[in-house]
Structure formats: structure tokens, C-alpha cells
C-alpha positions in Angstrom: 27.6 -2.8 11.3 28.4 -6.5 10.9 30.0 -8.9 13.3 33.0 -10.9 11.9 31.3 -14.3 12.1 28.3 -12.9 10.0 30.7 -12.1 7.2 31.6 -15.7 6.8 29.5 -17.0 4.0 27.1 -19.9 4.5 27.8 -22.4 1.5 24.1 -22.9 0.7 23.3 -19.1 0.9 26.4 -18.3 -1.0 25.5 -20.5 -3.7 21.9 -19.3 -4.0 23.2 -15.6 -4.3 25.8 -16.6 -7.0 23.1 -18.3 -8.9 20.7 -15.3 -8.5 23.2 -12.8 -9.5 25.1 -14.5 -12.3 22.4 -14.9 -15.0 22.2 -11.3 -16.4 19.6 -10.1 -14.0 18.6 -6.3 -13.4 17.9 -5.1 -9.9 16.6 -1.6 -9.9 16.6 0.9 -7.2 13.6 3.4 -7.7 13.3 6.8 -5.9 11.2 9.9 -6.6 13.7 12.8 -6.1 17.5 13.2 -5.9 18.5 12.8 -2.2 16.1 10.0 -1.1 19.1 7.5 -0.8 18.9 5.3 -3.8 22.8 5.2 -4.4 23.4 4.8 -0.7 20.9 1.8 -0.6 22.5 0.2 -3.7 26.0 0.6 -2.3 25.1 -0.9 1.1 23.8 -4.0 -0.7 26.9 -4.2 -2.9 29.0 -4.2 0.3 27.0 -7.0 1.7 27.3 -9.1 -1.5 30.9 -8.4 -1.8 31.5 -9.9 1.8 29.5 -12.8 0.7 31.9 -13.5 -2.0 30.1 -12.4 -5.0 32.2 -11.1 -7.8 31.1 -7.5 -8.0 32.4 -4.2 -9.4 31.4 -0.6 -9.6 30.9 0.4 -13.1 29.7 4.0 -12.5 28.5 5.7 -9.2 28.3 9.4 -9.0 29.1 10.6 -5.5 28.5 14.3 -6.0 31.4 14.6 -3.4 29.2 13.4 -0.6 31.7 11.9 2.0 29.1 9.2 3.1 28.7 7.9 -0.4 32.5 8.0 -1.0 33.0 6.0 2.2 30.8 3.3 1.0 33.0 2.9 -2.2 35.9 1.8 0.1 36.9 -1.8 -0.4 34.9 -2.1 -3.6 36.4 -2.6 -7.0 35.8 0.4 -9.2 36.2 0.4 -12.8 38.0 3.4 -14.2 35.8 5.7 -16.4 36.3 6.0 -20.2 37.5 9.4 -21.1 35.6 10.9 -24.2 36.8 14.0 -25.9 34.0 16.2 -27.0 34.4 19.9 -28.2 37.6 20.3 -26.4 36.3 18.9 -23.2 37.2 15.4 -21.6 33.9 13.7 -20.4 34.1 10.6 -18.2 31.8 7.8 -19.0 30.9 4.2 -18.2 33.6 1.9 -19.9 31.2 -0.8 -21.3 34.1 -2.6 -23.2 36.3 -2.9 -20.0 33.3 -4.4 -18.0 32.6 -6.8 -20.8 36.2 -7.8 -20.7 36.4 -8.0 -16.8 33.0 -10.0 -16.9 32.1 -9.8 -13.2 29.0 -11.5 -11.9 27.4 -8.2 -11.0 28.0 -4.5 -11.7 26.8 -1.4 -10.3 25.6 1.3 -12.7 24.1 4.5 -11.3 21.9 7.0 -12.9 20.3 4.6 -15.5 18.6 7.4 -17.6 21.9 9.0 -18.1 22.6 10.4 -21.7 26.1 9.3 -23.1 28.6 11.6 -24.5 28.5 11.9 -28.3 30.8 9.4 -29.8 29.9 6.7 -27.3 28.9 3.1 -28.4 25.3 3.9 -27.3 23.3 7.0 -26.9 21.9 6.1 -23.5 23.4 4.3 -20.6 20.3 2.1 -20.2 21.4 0.6 -23.7 24.8 -0.2 -22.2 23.0 -2.0 -19.4 21.1 -4.0 -21.9 24.2 -5.2 -23.6 25.6 -6.3 -20.2 22.4 -8.1 -19.4 22.6 -9.9 -22.7 26.2 -10.9 -22.1 25.2 -12.5 -18.8 26.3 -9.9 -16.4 23.8 -8.8 -13.7 23.2 -5.2 -12.9 22.3 -3.2 -10.0 21.1 0.2 -11.1 19.2 3.2 -9.7 16.8 5.9 -11.3 14.1 8.4 -10.2 10.4 8.0 -11.4 10.3 11.0 -13.6 12.8 9.4 -15.9 10.4 6.7 -16.7 9.2 7.2 -20.2 5.5 6.9 -19.4 5.8 9.4 -16.7 8.3 11.9 -18.0 5.7 14.2 -19.7 3.4 14.6 -16.8 6.3 14.9 -14.5 7.9 17.6 -16.7 4.7 19.6 -16.5 4.8 19.5 -12.7 8.5 20.2 -12.4 8.2 23.1 -15.0 11.0 21.5 -17.2 11.0 19.1 -20.1 12.5 15.6 -18.8 14.8 14.8 -21.7 16.6 11.8 -20.2 14.1 8.8 -20.1 14.1 4.9 -19.7 11.7 2.7 -21.5 9.0 1.2 -19.3 10.0 -2.3 -20.6 13.2 -2.0 -18.4 11.0 -1.6 -15.2 8.7 -4.3 -16.3 11.5 -6.7 -17.1 13.7 -6.2 -13.9 14.2 -9.1 -11.7 13.6 -7.0 -8.7 12.4 -3.3 -8.3 13.0 -1.9 -4.9 11.4 1.5 -3.8 13.9 3.8 -1.8 11.3 5.9 0.2 11.7 8.9 2.4 9.1 11.4 3.6 8.9 14.8 1.6 9.5 16.6 5.0 12.9 14.6 5.3 14.0 15.2 1.6 13.2 18.9 2.1 15.3 19.1 5.2 18.1 17.2 3.6 18.0 19.4 0.4 17.7 22.7 2.2 20.7 22.2 4.5 22.9 21.7 1.4 23.4 17.9 1.3 22.3 17.9 -2.4 23.2 21.4 -3.4 25.5 20.3 -6.1 22.5 18.8 -8.2 19.6 20.6 -6.8 19.9 24.3 -7.6 18.2 26.9 -5.4 14.7 27.6 -6.6 14.3 24.2 -8.1 10.7 22.6 -8.2 12.3 19.7 -6.2 12.2 22.0 -3.2 8.5 22.3 -3.4 6.6 19.9 -1.2 3.8 19.6 -3.6 6.1 18.3 -6.3 7.6 15.8 -4.0 4.2 14.5 -2.9 3.1 13.9 -6.5 6.4 12.3 -7.5 6.5 10.1 -4.5 2.9 8.9 -5.3 4.0 8.0 -8.8 6.9 6.1 -7.6 4.8 4.1 -5.0 2.2 3.1 -7.7 4.8 2.2 -10.3 6.4 -0.3 -7.9 2.9 -1.5 -6.9 2.1 -2.1 -10.5 5.3 -4.1 -10.9 4.4 -6.3 -7.9 0.7 -6.7 -9.2 2.1 -8.0 -12.5 4.3 -10.4 -10.8 1.5 -11.8 -8.6 -1.0 -12.2 -11.5 1.8 -13.8 -13.8 3.0 -16.1 -11.3 6.6 -14.8 -11.4 9.1 -16.0 -8.9 6.9 -18.8 -7.7 4.0 -16.5 -6.8 0.7 -18.4 -7.6 -2.7 -17.1 -8.1 -4.3 -13.6 -7.5 -3.9 -12.0 -4.2 -7.0 -9.5 -4.7 -5.0 -6.6 -3.3 -5.6 -4.1 -6.1 -9.2 -3.3 -6.9 -10.5 -4.2 -10.4 -14.0 -2.9 -11.4 -16.3 -4.4 -13.8 -19.2 -2.3 -15.3 -21.8 -4.4 -17.0 -23.8 -2.5 -19.7 -26.6 -3.1 -22.1 -27.5 -1.6 -25.4 -29.8 0.9 -23.5 -28.0 4.3 -23.8 -28.9 4.8 -20.1 -26.3 2.2 -19.1 -23.5 4.8 -20.1 -24.0 6.0 -16.5 -22.4 2.7 -15.2 -19.4 3.4 -17.2 -19.3 7.0 -15.8 -19.7 5.6 -12.3 -16.9 2.9 -12.9 -14.5 5.4 -14.2 -14.9 7.5 -11.2 -14.7 4.8 -8.7 -11.6 3.3 -10.6 -9.9 6.7 -10.5 -10.5 7.1 -6.7 -9.6 3.4 -5.8 -6.6 3.4 -8.3 -8.5 0.5 -9.7 -8.3 -1.3 -13.2 -11.6 -0.7 -15.2 -13.3 -3.3 -17.3 -16.7 -2.7 -19.2 -18.4 -5.7 -20.5 -21.4 -6.2 -22.7 -22.8 -9.9 -23.1 -24.2 -10.8 -26.6 -26.9 -13.4 -26.3 -27.3 -14.2 -30.0 -30.0 -11.7 -30.6 -29.2 -9.6 -33.7 -28.6 -5.9 -32.8 -30.5 -3.0 -34.4 -28.5 -0.2 -35.8 -29.1 2.2 -32.9 -28.2 -0.6 -30.5 -24.8 -1.3 -32.4 -24.3 2.6 -32.2 -24.9 2.6 -28.6 -22.1 0.0 -28.1 -19.7 2.0 -30.1 -20.4 4.8 -27.7 -19.8 2.6 -24.8 -16.5 1.5 -26.2 -15.4 5.1 -26.9 -16.4 6.1 -23.4 -14.5 3.2 -21.8 -11.4 3.9 -23.8 -11.6 7.5 -22.9 -11.6 6.5 -19.2 -8.5 4.3 -19.7 -10.6 1.1 -19.5 -10.9 -2.0 -21.5 -14.1 -2.8 -23.3 -14.9 -6.4 -24.0 -17.8 -8.2 -25.7 -18.7 -11.6 -24.3 -20.9 -14.1 -26.1 -23.3 -16.3 -23.9 -27.0 -16.9 -23.7 -26.5 -16.7 -19.9 -25.7 -13.2 -19.0 -24.8 -13.7 -15.4 -22.7 -16.7 -16.2 -20.7 -14.8 -18.7 -20.1 -12.0 -16.3 -19.0 -14.4 -13.4 -16.7 -16.2 -15.7 -15.0 -13.0 -16.7 -15.0 -11.7 -13.3 -13.1 -14.7 -12.0 -10.7 -14.8 -14.9 -9.8 -11.1 -14.3 -9.8 -11.2 -10.5 -12.7 -8.6 -10.5 -13.4 -7.3 -6.8 -16.4 -5.1 -7.8 -19.1 -5.5 -10.3 -21.3 -2.5 -11.2 -24.9 -3.1 -12.5 -28.0 -1.1 -12.9 -31.3 -2.1 -11.0 -33.3 -5.1 -12.1 -36.2 -4.2 -14.2 -38.0 -7.3 -13.3 -40.7 -7.6 -10.6 -40.2 -9.5 -7.4 -42.3 -12.5 -8.9 -40.4 -12.5 -12.1 -37.1 -12.6 -10.1 -38.3 -15.6 -8.1 -39.2 -17.5 -11.2 -36.5 -16.3 -13.7 -34.0 -15.2 -11.4 -31.8 -11.9 -11.9 -28.3 -11.1 -12.8 -27.6 -9.5 -9.2 -28.9 -12.3 -7.4 -27.0 -14.8 -9.5 -23.9 -13.0 -9.0 -24.2 -12.8 -5.3 -25.3 -16.4 -5.0 -22.6 -17.9 -7.2 -19.4 -15.8 -6.2 -17.7 -15.0 -2.9 -15.3 -12.1 -2.2 -16.8 -10.0 -5.1 -19.0 -6.9 -4.3 -21.8 -5.8 -6.4 -22.6 -2.1 -6.7 -26.2 -1.4 -7.8 -26.3 2.0 -9.1 -29.4 4.2 -8.5 -31.6 5.7 -11.1 -30.2 9.3 -10.5 -26.5 10.2 -10.9 -24.9 9.7 -7.6 -22.4 12.1 -5.9 -20.9 9.0 -4.1 -17.4 9.9 -5.1 -16.5 13.2 -3.6 -13.1 15.0 -3.0 -10.2 13.0 -1.9 -10.3 13.9 1.7 -10.1 11.5 4.7 -12.6 12.3 7.4 -11.1 12.3 10.8 -13.3 11.5 13.8 -12.5 12.0 17.4 -11.1 8.7 18.5 -11.6 7.2 22.1 -8.0 7.9 23.1 -5.6 11.1 23.5 -7.7 12.9 20.9 -5.3 15.9 21.1 -2.5 14.2 19.3 -4.5 12.4 16.7 -5.3 15.4 14.6 -4.1 15.1 11.0 -1.4 17.7 10.3 1.8 19.1 11.9 0.0 22.3 12.6 -2.6 20.8 14.6 0.1 18.8 16.5 2.0 21.9 17.3 -1.0 23.8 18.4 -1.6 21.1 21.0 2.0 20.9 22.2 2.4 17.4 20.9 5.6 15.8 19.7 6.2 14.6 16.1 5.3 11.0 15.1 7.3 9.1 12.5 6.4 5.7 11.4 8.5 3.2 9.5 6.2 1.0 7.7 6.9 -2.5 6.2 5.1 -5.4 4.5 6.4 -8.1 6.9 8.9 -8.8 9.6 12.5 -8.6 8.3 12.2 -6.1 5.8 14.4 -3.6 7.8 12.0 -1.2 9.8 14.0 -1.4 13.1 17.4 -1.3 11.2 16.4 1.9 9.4 14.9 3.4 12.7 18.2 2.8 14.5 20.3 4.1 11.6 18.2 7.3 11.8 18.8 7.6 15.6 22.6 7.5 15.0 22.2 10.2 12.5 20.1 12.3 14.9 22.6 11.7 17.7 25.6 12.8 15.5 23.6 15.9 14.8 23.4 16.6 18.6 19.7 15.4 19.1 19.0 13.9 22.4 17.6 10.5 21.4 16.9 7.4 23.5 15.7 3.8 22.9 12.3 3.0 24.6 11.7 -0.4 23.2 13.8 -2.2 20.5 13.0 -5.7 19.7 16.2 -7.4 18.1 14.7 -10.8 18.0 18.1 -12.1 18.3 19.4 -10.3 15.2 23.2 -9.5 15.8 23.4 -6.6 13.3 20.3 -4.9 14.8 21.7 -5.3 18.3 25.0 -3.9 17.2 23.2 -0.7 16.3 21.9 -0.2 19.8 25.5 0.4 20.8 26.5 3.8 21.7 22.6 4.7 22.0 21.0 5.4 25.5 18.5 2.7 26.3 15.8 3.4 28.8 15.2 0.2 30.8 12.0 -1.6 30.3 9.5 -1.8 33.2 9.3 -5.3 34.7 5.7 -6.4 35.4 4.6 -9.4 37.3 1.4 -11.3 35.9 0.1 -14.7 36.7 3.6 -15.8 38.2 5.6 -14.6 35.1 7.6 -11.5 34.5 6.9 -9.4 31.5 8.9 -6.4 30.1 7.0 -3.5 28.6 7.9 0.2 27.7 8.5 2.3 30.7 6.3 5.3 29.9 6.9 7.1 33.3 10.6 6.6 33.0 10.7 8.1 29.5 8.5 11.0 30.8 11.0 11.6 33.7 14.1 11.4 31.3 12.3 13.6 28.8 14.5 13.2 25.6 13.8 15.1 22.4 13.3 11.8 20.4 12.5 8.2 21.9 12.3 5.1 19.8 9.5 2.7 20.0 9.5 -0.6 18.2 6.5 -2.7 17.2 3.7 0.0 17.4 0.8 -2.5 17.3 2.1 -4.5 20.3 -0.6 -5.5 23.0 0.7 -4.8 26.6 0.5 -7.2 29.3 -2.9 -6.8 31.3 -1.3 -5.1 34.3 0.7 -2.5 32.2 -1.9 0.3 32.3 -2.6 1.0 28.7 -3.9 -1.7 26.6 -1.9 -1.1 23.4 1.7 0.3 22.9 0.2 2.8 20.6 -1.5 4.3 23.5 1.7 4.6 25.4 3.2 6.5 22.4 0.1 8.8 22.5 1.1 9.8 26.1 4.6 10.5 25.0 3.5 12.6 22.1 1.1 14.4 24.4 4.2 15.5 26.6 5.9 17.0 23.6 8.3 14.2 23.0 9.0 13.2 19.4 8.6 9.5 18.6 10.0 7.3 16.0 8.1 3.9 15.6 7.8 0.8 13.5 4.7 -1.0 12.1 3.8 -3.8 9.7 0.9 -3.1 7.2 -1.1 -6.3 8.3 -1.8 -4.6 11.8 -3.8 -1.9 10.3 -7.5 -2.5 11.6 -9.3 -1.6 8.4 -7.1 -4.2 6.6 -7.8 -7.0 9.0 -10.4 -8.8 6.8 -8.4 -8.2 3.6 -5.3 -9.6 5.1 -7.1 -12.7 6.3 -8.7 -13.2 2.9 -5.5 -12.7 1.1 -3.0 -14.7 3.3 -5.3 -16.9 5.2 -3.9 -15.7 8.5 -6.0 -13.9 11.2 -3.9 -11.0 12.6 -4.8 -10.5 16.4 -2.8 -7.4 17.1 -4.2 -4.3 15.3 -4.3 -0.6 15.8 -6.7 2.1 14.5 -5.9 3.4 11.1 -6.1 7.0 12.5 -2.7 6.3 14.4 -1.0 6.2 11.0 -3.2 8.8 9.4 -2.2 11.3 12.1 1.6 10.6 11.9 3.7 13.4 10.8 5.8 11.2 8.7 5.2 7.6 7.2 8.3 6.1 5.4 7.8 2.8 3.6 10.6 0.3 4.1 10.5 -1.8 1.0 12.2 -5.1 0.2 11.6 -7.4 -2.9 10.0 -10.7 -1.9 12.8 -12.9 -3.1 15.3 -10.9 -0.9 13.0 -11.1 2.1 12.7 -14.9 1.7 16.3 -15.2 1.5 16.7 -13.2 4.7 14.5 -15.7 6.3 16.4 -18.6 5.0 19.6 -17.3 6.5 18.1 -17.0 10.0 18.1 -13.2 10.0 14.3 -13.0 10.8 13.6 -16.1 12.9 15.6 -18.8 14.4 16.6 -21.6 12.1 14.2 -24.0 14.0 11.3 -21.9 12.8 12.2 -21.0 9.2 10.5 -23.9 7.5 7.2 -23.4 9.3 7.2 -19.7 8.4 8.0 -20.5 4.8 5.1 -22.9 4.6 2.7 -20.4 6.4 2.9 -16.5 6.6 6.1 -16.2 4.5 4.9 -18.0 1.5 5.9 -16.0 -1.6 2.4 -15.1 -2.6 1.7 -13.6 0.9 4.7 -11.5 1.0 4.0 -10.2 -2.6 0.5 -9.4 -1.6 1.4 -7.8 1.7 4.2 -5.7 -0.2 1.5 -4.5 -2.9 -0.8 -3.6 0.1 1.9 -1.5 1.7 2.9 0.3 -1.4 -0.7 1.2 -2.2 -1.5 2.1 1.4 1.3 4.7 1.7 0.3 6.0 -2.0 -3.3 6.3 -0.9 -3.2 7.8 2.6 0.3 9.5 3.0 0.6 11.4 -0.2 -2.0 13.3 -2.1 -4.8 12.8 0.4 -3.0 14.3 3.2 -1.9 17.2 0.9 -5.5 17.9 0.0 -7.0 17.2 3.5 -6.9 20.8 4.4 -8.4 22.2 1.4 -11.5 20.0 0.8 -14.4 19.1 3.0 -16.0 15.6 3.2 -17.8 14.3 0.1 -21.1 12.5 0.9 -21.6 9.8 3.4 -21.1 6.0 3.4 -23.8 4.3 5.4 -23.0 0.7 6.4 -26.0 -1.3 7.8 -25.1 -4.5 9.7 -26.7 -7.1 11.8 -24.9 -9.6 14.2 -23.9 -12.1 11.5 -20.3 -12.9 11.5 -19.5 -10.7 8.5 -20.4 -7.4 10.5 -16.8 -6.6 11.1 -15.8 -7.2 7.4 -18.6 -4.7 6.3 -17.4 -2.1 8.8 -13.8 -2.4 7.5 -14.9 -2.3 3.9 -17.1 0.8 4.7 -14.2 2.7 6.3 -11.8 2.0 3.5 -14.5 3.1 0.8 -15.3 6.3 2.9 -11.6 7.0 3.2 -11.0 6.5 -0.6 -14.1 8.5 -1.6 -13.5 11.3 0.8 -16.8 10.6 2.6 -17.9 10.4 6.3 -18.7 7.0 7.6 -21.9 6.0 9.6 -22.5 2.5 10.8 -26.0 1.5 11.7 -27.3 -1.5 13.6 -31.1 -1.8 13.0 -32.9 -4.4 15.0 -33.3 -5.6 18.6 -30.8 -6.8 21.2 -32.6 -7.5 24.5 -30.3 -10.0 26.0 -26.8 -9.3 27.4 -24.7 -11.2 24.9 -26.4 -9.5 22.0 -26.0 -6.1 23.5 -22.2 -6.6 24.2 -21.8 -7.8 20.6 -23.5 -4.5 19.4 -21.3 -2.5 21.7 -18.0 -4.3 20.4 -19.2 -3.3 16.9 -19.8 0.3 18.0 -16.2 0.4 19.5 -14.6 -0.9 16.4 -16.5 1.9 14.4 -15.5 4.6 16.7 -11.8 3.5 16.5 -12.0 3.5 12.8 -13.1 7.1 12.9 -17.0 6.5 12.1 -20.3 7.2 13.8 -22.2 4.4 15.3 -26.0 4.5 15.4 -28.4 2.0 17.0 -32.1 1.9 15.8 -34.6 -0.5 17.4 -36.9 -2.1 14.8 -38.9 -5.2 14.3 -37.7 -7.6 11.6 -40.5 -6.4 9.2 -39.6 -2.7 9.8 -35.9 -3.0 8.8 -36.1 -1.9 5.3 -38.2 1.1 6.1 -35.8 2.1 8.9 -32.8 1.8 6.5 -34.5 3.9 3.9 -35.3 6.6 6.5 -31.8 6.5 8.0 -30.2 7.0 4.5 -32.3 10.0 4.0 -31.5 11.6 7.4 -27.8 10.9 6.9 -27.6 12.1 3.5 -26.1 8.8 2.4 -24.6 8.6 -1.0 -23.7 5.0 -0.7 -25.3 2.4 1.2 -23.2 -0.9 2.1 -24.8 -4.1 3.1 -23.9 -7.7 3.4 -25.3 -10.3 1.0 -28.4 -12.3 1.9 -27.9 -15.9 3.0 -31.5 -16.8 2.4 -32.6 -19.3 -0.2 -35.1 -18.5 -3.0 -37.9 -20.3 -1.0 -36.9 -18.3 2.2 -37.1 -15.2 0.2 -40.4 -16.2 -1.0 -41.8 -17.0 2.5 -40.1 -14.3 4.5 -38.9 -11.7 1.9 -35.3 -10.3 1.5 -34.1 -7.3 3.1 -31.6 -6.3 0.5 -34.1 -6.5 -2.3 -36.7 -4.6 -0.4 -34.1 -1.9 0.5 -32.9 -1.7 -3.2 -36.7 -1.0 -4.4 -37.0 1.7 -1.8 -33.8 3.7 -2.4 -33.9 4.0 -6.1 -31.8 7.1 -6.2 -28.9 5.7 -4.0 -26.1 3.5 -4.9 -26.1 0.2 -2.9 -23.0 -1.9 -2.5 -23.7 -5.4 -1.5 -20.3 -6.8 0.0 -19.4 -10.3 -1.0 -19.3 -12.6 2.2 -15.8 -13.8 3.2 -17.2 -17.0 4.6 -19.4 -17.6 1.7 -18.8 -21.2 0.0 
């Protein structure tokens, strides 16, 4: 719902939109199943553009007799279809010639993968679209992920039917904007089962199976993430430089046949982390014997079988060649075997591992143990008991119901302004229309008139006024909501920190109380507020996010829906004053809202939902934890970084997490610092262990603890000691690596390393 004065176009914004949409550009709305709302989203955007003065027509939209879709076509210019006679039947098709003659700035064309009737100018609708783009007409279109050519075969096996209608991957890659239209599998199933899509989803269809929807959803999320990642690396749309969101793994091999295990390890890690895999051999100028050349061919074949890229680098300096390649390809993790040099040789001649760590920052080094490790277990997140309202933070709806808890649905976005609150309020109106008792607990409009308009006709529970230090603050009134006891309550900005006198420290704790009382909650959250991502977000954007919440809050939600928006469109919303007041726009554009930041956060959100809210949740009930990630910390500034890196690895690898502080902390400040690290570990679902030990006993204690915990991966921070300091005092990391020869050791690159 828009206010009349909002429909009046701002000249600068209108000029921008006309330029954006008049150059034969493709915007693609991508979904994962019929019924997620692609056509609705496309028509809503079309109506907005039409009000802004953009010359726009509808070339083809299939309403499937849905009243809400037909209503969105009102006031839009719709091109009459071309009538094609085939075998005695009249088939309506897109009238390409009429659109070319009309020559609008933008045309809407639904169902991109459609096969045209025989006798048409082109066999496929996407070929019609390409002609329009070549003619300078911009196109907004929609399709589902199973129709992407590279996905169709695998999707067809899952669906149980061959996917005949496909679209080449080049169209996805060349699109100016690709926007994911997401919905939870639960919401789609409910929509389909109540008959909303009965005309195009027959009874018994594989699309009515949750496992099918989960798989297709993950494919769609990752497909859009790949598009965003490619844009980041190519510098498209003004995005400069790598964001480091996607994991990229480099395995460094030699002509020793034993180094094949590094390729196997790299392949398994790449699969679990959805990472790009590279395998590199450095030629130093020494001629290769025939057996060595044969080994390299086997390495190449193994790499290609794992869908990786094998490269041969030339440099007498092995470490230097690997570092140059790692920086060029934005590698996040280098996999190497243990050094065969003695401590004395390493001090005199150095080692590849030490050079990598000393020369680079933000690159992790995985030292693979002598034995084949089982560090990569089944894809199962491990859920520990958190320190708050544990009864409602059990993953899975069945556990929620058994504890009498309400359902929790989260709208997740990449940044402010993508439309999370708007989507939540739209759902509230739909629930209310269906007879559900829904109220607004906290809605933050931030002065946006269109958001405020959606609150109209919804019941609002007044906020609680709290006096603190001479000022009045307004917070969610949990007690008032509990007394009112609605079926559903809307709670905006889940990561919000309450004022000190409010009771609970964080708003998500208020939500836990409502869930525990059996009230369903719909809330909103931005990706940068997840605790385990705090270091990655700071490294990527340069912004330290102060308000965070434990990942378990999201992992335990019954539904997580991604509200996606392309970076260019979000930036334009900001310029139009739809996110912040105009006085703050330029400052935001120069800081958090830089295009590279928004693209990185968008990719992060897409991959996070793909990782944590799809296949992993489906398999969580079937598999047990796979191994143990042991993180050893001291009180250096990188301790929190190590814990966050450890928890994300444990989650991705299906392992339990143990964080250990080994050392002494006699004074008060040191003890408090250790306690804070323990609290962070527990909030992230891990176990925290303290072991007193003198400095010279630390390597021995780490070795013993690794055996006691059954660790399959040991995580440590890089050493800051110089060569001479290592000679005089030793190096804990090097001593530990020599002790735990059958254990993989990941040395995490220091964020503050320079």
C-alpha cells in the first residue's frame, strides 16, 4: 500500500530507473518450486515501476486463475497473446512481433523455460527474450531452478520425471539482476495442499514431498550465491575486490604419491564447505623422473574427478608460488602435509608452512596428519544446551511441540531495507484474513510510510515505557503480550539489545519467553547479527557489529525465510530515502552500504540459509555427530575469532565443538576474560574446558586433551613469535604439530596480522 505522495516520481530517481531499464537488461526472479511467489513478486515490482513512470507492458503472465495474481494485473498494459493453430487446437503464445513493434522500455515475460507451440518464430521462450534484449528492450522474467540446464538432470532424478523445458546457464550468468524468491518448504506445502496451486501441481506430485522441496531450495540458494560471488570477483556493478565470503581451498601437492591424501582431504572439505577446490604443484626447475610425472597425472585426474582445478606453477620458491596463487584466487584455506624438516633445519632454511603463516593474513593453513583423518563427518549440526530457555531451543518442530512451545518463523535479510518487516506485515494480513489472531509486539518502521501503512488494521500491543538515566525508552512488553495471549505475535529486530532496566538483556530472550508460553512468533533478523559470523563480517565489511545473537536461535527456528534483494536495487532504495533519512544517506553509502559490502552480505545470507536451513536440518535427526573440533585458545585478541571459526567448522563438518583454555589466570582481569570466552563458547553451543598448565607444559596438555576428547581436528591461532624468539623460547604450534602426527591441525590466519 503506497501513499499518494509516494507515487509522485522524484526526477533524479526516475531518470536512474529509466536508464537502468532502457538498455536491454534482464532481471530474473528465481524460485525453487511452483507456488513460492515469483510471479507475484515480479508483478508487485512492475506496478511500482509503472507508478514511477517507466514504460512497461506485460508480455506474458500465467495467472492460473488465481484471484490475487489477476488483481495485480489491474492497471497494467497487457499485450494480447498471439493465437497459434496446431493440430486443430488454438494455443495462445507470447506475441514477440507485437512487443517489438510496441517497443516498451520493459516487458514482463513469465515462465522463461516454456516451449513455444510448433510454428512459432523460436522453439523456446527464452529465445524470444534474447531477441528482445538484443533490440534494447529490458525484460523481467521468472523461472524455477529445476529448469536451469546444468541442474535439470539431477532435479529430474529427484522429481522422478525428466525436465524437458530448460534454460541455458548463460542466461542466469548474463542477467543484470537475479533475485531469489524464497519460502519455507512448510509454507509451500501448506499452500499447495490447501489447493492454491492445484491447477499446476497434481495430487501425488513429487513437489508435495518435503525432501524434494528442501533439495530444490538448496539448489536455488546456491545458484544465486554463485551469481553474486561471480559479480564480486569480476567487479561487476562497481563491486571492487574479493569479499572472502565463499571458502576456496588450495591443496599443495608434491610428486610423492602419499600427497594424494591431501587431494582427498581437500575434496571432502570442499564438498562440506561448498568451497571451490584448487590443487597446485610447484615446479622448481628440477627434471621429473617418469614415476614422478605419472604421479602428477594421477593427481590431475583425482582433482578433476573431485570437480577441482589442477594447476602447475613454476617457481624455485615453493612457498612464494603458493602465496602468489592463493592471493590471486582469494584462497581461504591452504592444505599441506607435515614438514619433513627437523626443527634445526626449519630455523635455518625455513618451511613452507611457516612462510605461509608469516607472509599472509586471513588465510588458514591445514596441516594434514599422517593418518587418514575422519575430520569430515556427517552433515549434522550439534546442538548443546544454551544458557537460556533451553526448552524452546531444541532443533525440530516435534521437540518444540513436545515442550509446548510456539512456532518461530524468522525473516532473514542481508541488510536493512531489503523488505523483512514489509514481508512480515504482509504475512500478518494474510493470517488475519484467514481468521488467525495476530498482534504486533514490536514493529520498527524507521519512518517508512509504506511500512507504517501495513500496520493499519492490525492490533498493536503498546510498548513498555522504561525510565533509565533520566530518559524514557520503549521496549517489547512481554507481560502484556502474555496477558493478551494471541496466536501469533510479530517481533521486529530480533538481535536488539534491551535497555538495562528491561529485565532480559536481549530481545531474543523475550521471544523465548513468548515461545515457551505457546505463542507463535514471527520475527526479523539481518545476517550480520549472527554471533559466529561476527569476525567474518568485520573482516569483510570493516564494520564491527555490536548486537549479536547465538546461532542456535536461528538453527532452532521452525522456519527461516530469506528476503533477497539485488545490491543495485537496495542501493537505489537507500538513495530514495526509503531506508534512512536523506541526511544520513551519503554517510551510509560511504560506509556500511558500499556495494562490495552489500554484495558480500547478500552472498553470506544466501549461503547461510543454504547451509543451515535446508539439507542439514533434514538430516539432523538421522545422523549423529561426526568427530570433534578442538579449539585451543589463549588470551590473545584473536581468541574470539578462533572460537567463531571453530563453531562454523564444527557445524559444517557435523562435529561437536570443544574450546579449551590451557594456562594460568591467577589475577581477576584474566579470570574474567576467560569466563567471557567460556560464555561465548556456550552460547555458540560448544563445551568450554579450562586446564591449568605452566608455559612449558602447554603442548603436552593439548596433546593429552586431544586424545581424551577424540578430536579429529585441532584449531589453533598462528604464532606471533619471530624466528629468534622461537629459537630461544620454542613455538607451541610447532611442538604440538610434532606431537599429534595423526591429527589434522588448522592454523587460523590472524585477522589483525599485518
